[in-house]
N, C-alpha and C positions, 0 to 999 in steps of 0.2 A: 574504394576501400569498403569492404563489407564489415559491418559491426556484428559480432556474435554475442548471443545472450546465453548466460548460464542460468538455468532455471532452478531456483530453490523452492522449498515448500513450507508454508505455515500450516500446521495441523492444529485444529481447534474444534473440540466437541464433535469429533468424527468427520469433520469437513476438511478437505485438503485444498489449500489455495496456493497456486503456483505463481511465483513472482520471479522476475529477473533477480539474481543474487544482489545486485547493486540496490535495487528497490527494496528488497527484503531486509538488507542491512540497515537502511534508513528507517523503515517501518519498525523494525525490532527495537531500535533505540527509543523511538517515541512511545511505542506500546509499553515497553518495560518501565520507562519513566512514569507513565500514568498509573500502571498497575502497582508499582512499588509504593506510590502514594495512596493506594487504596481506592483509586478512582475507577469506576466502571464507565464505559463509553461505547458509542457506536463507531464502527469502522466501515466505510463504504468505498465502492469502486464502480466504474462503468464497465458493463459487460461488452464483449465483442459483438460484431455484427452476426457472427455465427449462431448466437443464441438470442437474437432479437435486439441487440444494442440497448438493452435495459440497464438497470442498476441493481447491485446486490449490496446487502449490508449484514453485518453480524454485530451482536452485542458482546463486548469483551468485558469479562469480569474475572477477578483474580481467583475465584473459586473454581474455575474451569481451567485445567492444564493446557498450556500452550507448548508447541514444539516447533522450533525454527530449524530447518534442515537446509544447509547451503550445499549446492551441487559442486561448486568449485572450492579449491583449497585456498585460493587467494582471497584475502580480506580486502574489500574495496576501500578506496579512500573515501572519507566521510566529508560531505559537503555541509558545512555548518548552516549555511543559508537555507538549504533544503530542509534540514532538521528543524530549523526555526519555523519555516512555513508549515511543515507538517504538524509541529507541536501547536502552533497557533490554531490550525484547523481542528486539532483534537480537543482543544479547550473551548471550542465554539459550540453553540447549540446543535449544529449539524454533526458534530463529531469529526473523527479523523477521515477526511476524504483524500484518498490516495491520488496525488497529482504527479505529473512528470517533473523531473529535476529542473528542466528548463523553466517551468512555471514558478519556481521558488522565488525568483527575482521580481515577480509580478504582484506579490502580495502587499497591497497598501495596508497599513495598520488598521484602518477602519473598514476594510472590506474582507470578509472571511470567505468569500466565494472564489474558489479556484477557477481559472479560465479554462482549464482542461483537466480531466481526470485520467488516470492510467486505465486504459481499457483492458478488461479481462474477459475470459471465456469460461462459462459455467457449463458443465456437462451433467447428464442425469445421474452420474455416479458420485455426486457430492464432491466433484473435483472442479477447481477453478484454475484457469491458466491465463497468464498474461499473454496478450497479443502484442509483441514488441513492435510490430509494424504499424500499429495505430498510436504509438506514443507521440505526443505533440513535441516536435523538435524544431519549432520555427526559429 
């Protein structure tokens, strides 16, 4: 069985970050909760091998407009455990580190370091794209 990924886009300060719609839906909930409370924070992800397998981060502040564009019409089911793990990460000194859904069950309350981060690909045109094949689905 082949899993298909519908890629949505988070647009922030002229940068386009492409996520699987399911990932984007969960990230949107956490980001909106933080910004609604007036909290600024860092959001980070791991880049794909195609761009050196590094890391990228952006500073999120409610004074800069955000635009969430979902490619699919279907609203994904929300995994409360994944939301809690992402929110815990967002409240940490490291900020929101985008992790795979599978890793949401691995967050001990005293350890804010995710065991795997969602890998993304950054191009020179200020576009970032999820590499779904590198998600940790152990």
